[in-house]
C-alpha positions as CSV (number, residue, x, y, z in Angstrom):
1,M,107.3,66.5,114.6
2,D,104.1,64.8,113.6
3,T,101.6,67.6,113.1
4,G,98.7,65.3,112.2
5,F,98.2,67.0,108.9
6,N,99.8,67.4,105.5
7,D,100.4,70.8,104.0
8,R,99.0,70.7,100.5
9,F,97.9,73.0,97.7
10,W,95.4,73.5,94.9
11,E,94.9,76.0,92.1
12,S,92.1,78.4,91.9
13,P,90.2,78.9,88.7
14,D,92.1,82.1,88.1
15,G,95.5,80.5,88.8
16,L,96.3,81.3,92.4
17,K,98.2,78.7,94.5
18,L,96.0,78.1,97.5
19,H,97.0,76.1,100.7
20,F,95.0,73.6,102.7
21,R,95.7,71.3,105.6
22,D,94.8,67.7,104.9
23,Y,94.2,65.6,108.0
24,P,94.2,61.9,107.0
25,G,91.3,59.8,108.3
26,R,89.1,56.9,107.6
27,E,88.2,56.8,103.9
28,D,84.9,54.9,104.5
29,R,83.3,58.0,106.0
30,V,82.3,61.3,104.5
31,P,85.1,63.8,104.9
32,V,84.8,67.2,106.7
33,L,85.5,70.6,105.1
34,C,86.3,73.3,107.7
35,M,86.0,76.9,106.4
36,H,87.3,79.9,108.4
37,G,86.1,83.4,109.0
38,L,86.9,86.6,107.2
39,T,90.3,87.4,108.7
40,R,91.2,83.9,109.9
41,N,93.1,80.9,108.6
42,A,93.5,77.1,109.0
43,R,95.0,77.4,112.5
44,D,91.5,78.3,113.8
45,F,90.5,74.6,113.3
46,A,93.6,72.9,114.6
47,A,92.1,71.4,117.7
48,L,88.7,70.5,116.1
49,A,90.4,69.0,113.0
50,E,92.6,66.8,115.1
51,H,89.6,65.6,117.1
52,L,87.5,64.9,114.0
53,A,90.4,63.2,112.2
54,E,90.2,60.4,114.6
55,E,87.2,59.2,112.7
56,R,87.4,60.8,109.2
57,R,89.5,62.9,106.8
58,V,89.4,66.6,107.4
59,L,90.3,69.3,104.9
60,V,90.9,72.9,106.1
61,P,91.4,75.3,103.2
62,E,92.9,78.8,103.6
63,M,91.0,81.2,101.4
64,R,92.9,83.4,98.9
65,G,94.8,86.1,100.8
66,R,95.0,84.2,104.1
67,G,97.7,82.2,105.7
68,D,99.9,80.3,103.2
69,S,97.5,80.9,100.3
70,E,98.6,83.3,97.6
71,Y,97.2,86.8,97.7
72,A,94.7,87.8,95.0
73,R,96.0,89.8,92.0
74,D,92.7,91.6,92.0
75,P,91.2,92.7,95.4
76,A,87.7,92.6,93.8
77,T,87.9,88.8,93.9
78,Y,87.8,88.8,97.7
79,T,84.1,87.9,97.8
80,P,82.1,84.9,99.1
81,A,81.2,83.9,95.5
82,T,84.9,83.7,94.5
83,Y,85.8,81.8,97.7
84,V,83.0,79.2,96.8
85,E,84.5,78.8,93.3
86,D,87.9,78.3,94.9
87,V,86.7,75.6,97.3
88,S,84.7,73.9,94.5
89,A,88.0,73.6,92.6
90,L,89.6,72.0,95.7
91,L,86.7,69.5,96.0
92,A,87.1,68.6,92.3
93,Q,90.9,68.1,92.7
94,E,90.4,65.8,95.7
95,D,87.4,64.0,93.9
96,I,85.1,64.7,96.9
97,S,81.5,64.3,96.0
98,R,79.9,64.7,99.5
99,F,81.2,66.2,102.6
100,V,80.3,67.6,106.0
101,A,80.8,71.4,106.1
102,V,81.9,73.3,109.2
103,G,81.8,77.0,108.6
104,T,82.6,79.9,111.0
105,S,81.1,83.3,110.0
106,L,82.3,83.7,106.4
107,G,82.7,80.0,106.2
108,G,79.1,79.5,107.2
109,L,78.0,81.8,104.4
110,M,80.1,79.7,102.0
111,T,78.4,76.6,103.4
112,M,75.0,77.9,102.5
113,M,76.1,79.0,99.1
114,L,77.7,75.6,98.4
115,A,74.4,74.0,99.4
116,A,72.5,76.2,97.1
117,A,74.8,75.3,94.2
118,E,74.5,71.6,94.7
119,P,72.0,70.8,97.5
120,G,72.7,67.0,97.8
121,R,76.4,67.4,98.2
122,I,76.4,68.4,101.9
123,A,76.0,65.5,104.2
124,G,75.8,67.6,107.3
125,A,76.6,71.2,108.3
126,V,77.8,73.3,111.3
127,L,77.0,77.0,111.0
128,N,79.1,78.8,113.7
129,D,77.6,82.2,114.7
130,V,76.2,83.0,111.2
131,G,72.9,82.7,109.4
132,P,70.9,83.9,106.4
133,E,70.4,87.3,108.1
134,L,73.3,89.2,109.7
135,Q,72.9,92.0,112.2
136,A,74.1,95.4,111.0
137,A,76.0,96.0,114.3
138,G,78.2,93.0,113.8
139,L,79.0,93.9,110.2
140,T,79.8,97.5,111.2
141,R,82.1,96.3,114.0
142,I,84.0,94.0,111.6
143,A,84.3,96.7,109.0
144,E,86.0,98.9,111.6
145,Y,88.9,96.6,112.2
146,V,89.4,94.6,109.0
147,G,92.3,95.7,106.9
148,Q,93.8,98.0,109.5
149,G,97.3,96.6,109.0
150,R,98.7,97.0,112.5
151,N,101.8,95.2,113.6
152,F,103.4,94.6,117.0
153,P,106.9,94.0,118.5
154,T,105.9,91.1,120.8
155,W,103.1,88.5,121.2
156,M,102.1,90.3,124.4
157,H,101.5,93.5,122.5
158,A,99.6,91.6,119.9
159,A,97.4,89.9,122.5
160,R,96.6,93.2,124.2
161,A,95.7,94.8,120.9
162,L,93.3,91.9,120.2
163,E,91.8,92.3,123.7
164,E,91.1,96.0,123.0
165,V,89.1,95.1,119.9
166,H,87.5,91.8,120.9
167,S,87.0,91.8,124.7
168,A,83.2,92.2,124.3
169,A,83.2,88.9,122.4
170,H,85.4,87.0,124.9
171,P,85.0,88.8,128.2
172,D,86.3,85.9,130.2
173,F,89.6,85.4,128.3
174,D,92.8,85.5,130.3
175,T,96.2,86.7,129.1
176,E,97.2,83.2,127.9
177,E,94.0,82.9,125.9
178,W,94.6,86.2,124.2
179,I,98.1,85.2,123.3
180,A,96.8,81.9,121.9
181,M,94.3,83.9,119.7
182,A,97.1,86.2,118.6
183,K,99.2,83.1,117.5
184,R,96.2,81.8,115.6
185,T,95.5,85.0,113.8
186,M,98.9,86.6,113.3
187,T,102.4,85.7,112.0
188,V,106.0,86.8,112.4
189,Q,107.1,88.8,109.4
190,Q,110.6,88.8,107.9
191,N,111.4,92.0,109.8
192,G,110.5,90.4,113.1
193,R,107.3,92.3,113.6
194,I,104.1,90.4,114.3
195,A,101.2,91.2,111.9
196,F,97.8,89.8,110.9
197,D,98.1,86.8,108.6
198,Y,96.0,88.1,105.8
199,D,96.1,90.5,102.8
200,M,94.8,93.9,104.0
201,S,93.1,94.3,100.6
202,I,90.3,91.8,101.7
203,A,88.8,94.9,103.3
204,E,88.1,96.7,100.0
205,P,85.1,94.6,98.8
206,F,83.9,94.1,102.3
207,Q,83.7,97.9,102.9
208,T,81.5,98.2,99.8
209,G,79.2,95.4,100.9
210,D,80.3,93.1,98.0
211,G,82.5,91.1,100.3
212,A,80.1,90.8,103.2
213,A,77.2,88.6,102.3
214,P,74.8,88.0,99.4
215,P,71.5,89.9,99.8
216,D,69.1,87.0,100.5
217,L,70.5,83.8,101.8
218,W,67.3,82.2,103.0
219,P,66.9,80.2,99.8
220,A,70.5,79.0,100.3
221,Y,69.8,78.1,103.9
222,E,66.7,76.1,102.8
223,A,69.0,74.1,100.5
224,L,70.5,72.6,103.7
225,R,67.2,71.0,104.7
226,G,68.2,67.5,103.4
227,A,71.1,67.2,105.9
228,P,71.5,67.4,109.7
229,L,72.4,70.8,110.9
230,L,74.0,72.3,114.0
231,I,73.7,76.0,114.6
232,V,76.2,77.4,117.1
233,R,75.6,80.8,118.5
234,G,77.5,83.0,121.0
235,A,75.0,84.3,123.5
236,L,76.6,87.7,123.2
237,S,76.8,87.7,119.4
238,D,76.3,90.9,117.6
239,L,76.2,89.1,114.2
240,L,73.6,86.3,114.6
241,S,70.6,87.4,116.6
242,E,68.6,85.0,118.9
243,G,65.6,85.7,116.7
244,T,67.3,84.7,113.5
245,A,68.7,81.6,115.2
246,Q,65.2,80.5,116.4
247,T,63.8,81.1,112.9
248,M,66.6,79.0,111.4
249,L,65.8,76.2,113.9
250,A,62.1,76.4,113.0
251,R,62.8,76.2,109.3
252,H,65.0,73.1,109.3
253,P,63.5,69.7,110.3
254,D,66.8,68.3,111.5
255,A,68.5,71.2,113.2
256,E,69.9,71.7,116.7
257,L,70.9,75.0,118.3
258,V,73.7,75.3,120.9
259,T,74.1,78.7,122.5
260,V,77.5,79.3,124.2
261,A,77.1,81.5,127.3
262,G,79.5,84.4,127.9
263,V,80.8,84.4,124.3
264,G,80.1,86.7,121.4
265,H,81.3,86.4,117.7
266,A,82.4,83.7,117.5
267,P,82.6,80.6,119.6
268,L,85.8,78.6,119.3
269,L,84.1,75.2,118.7
270,D,86.1,73.7,121.6
271,E,83.4,74.2,124.2
272,P,82.3,70.9,125.6
273,A,78.6,71.3,124.7
274,V,79.6,72.3,121.1
275,L,82.0,69.4,120.7
276,A,79.4,66.9,121.9
277,A,76.9,68.3,119.5
278,I,79.4,68.2,116.6
279,D,80.2,64.6,117.4
280,Q,76.4,63.8,117.3
281,L,76.1,65.5,114.0
282,M,79.1,63.6,112.6
283,A,77.5,60.3,113.7
284,K,74.4,61.2,111.6
285,A,76.5,62.0,108.6
286,A,77.9,58.4,108.5
């Protein structure tokens, strides 16, 4: 079956075998790098990547400890700074000098950090429900569920468990949508049980604060000023406040804010208004 992408790998600076999806696209346009959230994987971007690959190449890496990427030997390396080093190694392997970044939550933090490291490298960016300042309520909520290690006998049980934890973020989801989310975030283990598709040890540095976010990301955010920017925010978000989103908008000369009604952390990036705004940003990125 034609999946639209190739499963490929790269090596981290400390020797881990990491996986990415490579969606072939036009080579005369700047490629897209999609970076997932803390407990997520490449499947989160399946629909968006297929859409974007109609016009340009799309790379969707899975950070260490997620999906088909190798788990870290040292849990202390599960930090945004290490993930940025890993992704930089991928960009070097693929000889990518400029790219459009699409980052959800953790992936958005990584986008800002990549911009700070090499400001001219990002040709455009989408920050999905994340910014230089994060609300304590959202971080506390994430800390309560990350690394819990639960497993389930059926996809329906898995879906119900997700609904229990995340219903405030997606109050309008029906059963089929919860099952779809379960299949994006979980995997069937060798024993037949369904479990989250990440190393539970990613919770260790997050719980201490080291794996959450660097202390002051406003300078990193300012490094995005040379490229078009789309800020996506869930209207019910407990991680990116409306005030922070408005400040971000005011401090970037070529930024647009799309707020998704009835959704918390984080929008799926398949909402019509969001897709239209992403297409407009891609057109600016050449």
